[in-house]
N, C-alpha and C positions, 0 to 999 in steps of 0.2 A: 311540105313546109317543115315538119318535124325532122325529117331526114336531113334537110339542108342545115337546120339549126344544130343537129347533132354533129355534123361535119365541122361546122364553124366552131362549136364548143371544143371539139377534140383537138383542133389545131390552134387554139388561142390560149397561150399561157397567161394565166391571170396576173402573174407578176411582171408581165411585159409593160413597162410604163412608156415605152416608145410609141404605143398606139392607144392613147387614152380614149379615143373615140370608140374603141371596141366596147368598152363598158356601157356607154350610152346606147349603142346599137343593140347590145344584148338585152338591156332593160326594155327597150322598145319592142324588140322581137318577143320577149317573154310576155309583155303586156298584151300584144296583139294575139298571140297564141292562146293566152289565158282567156281573153275575151271571146275568142272563137269557140272555146269548149266550156264556157261557163254554163252552169245549170240554167236551162231556159228551154225555149221552144225547139231547138235543133239538137241539143246534146243527146236526147233520147234516140235520135235517128242514127247516131254514130255508133260503130262497133265499140264495145267495151275495151278491146285491145288497143284501138286507136286513141281513145280517150286516155287510157293509162299511159301510153307512149308519149302523148302530148303533155300530160301532167309531169312526167319525168323530165321531159325536155325543158319545160318551163322552169322547173326546179334547178336543173343544171345550168341553164342560161342565167338565171338569177345569181347563182353562186359565182359564175365566171365574172359577171358584172360587179359583184361585191368585191371579188379579189382585185379586179382592175382598179376600182375606186380606192381600196385599201392601199394598194401599191402606189397610187398617185399621191394619196395623203401622206404616206411615209416619206416619199421623195420630197414633197413640199416642206414637211417638218424638218427633214435633214438639211435641206438648203437654207431654211430659216435659221436653224441652229448654227450653221457655218457662217452665216452673214452677221450674226451677233457676236 
């Protein structure tokens, strides 16, 4: 799951407003992965290297999602300014 996320993150430009659904997908992916590795009954059974890789992937996915949202907001603001 983390490897697939890393590939998606690497190929998704955050500034691409042509695909706003990417930001939502990245947030959902990050949330699911974060929930899977949260401190609890199973985290202790996972190798520390896997937990670290998953944490890094969650962070990267969240950053891509934030960039997508920021790009979309900037576009809406620009269109709003042009309309007035």
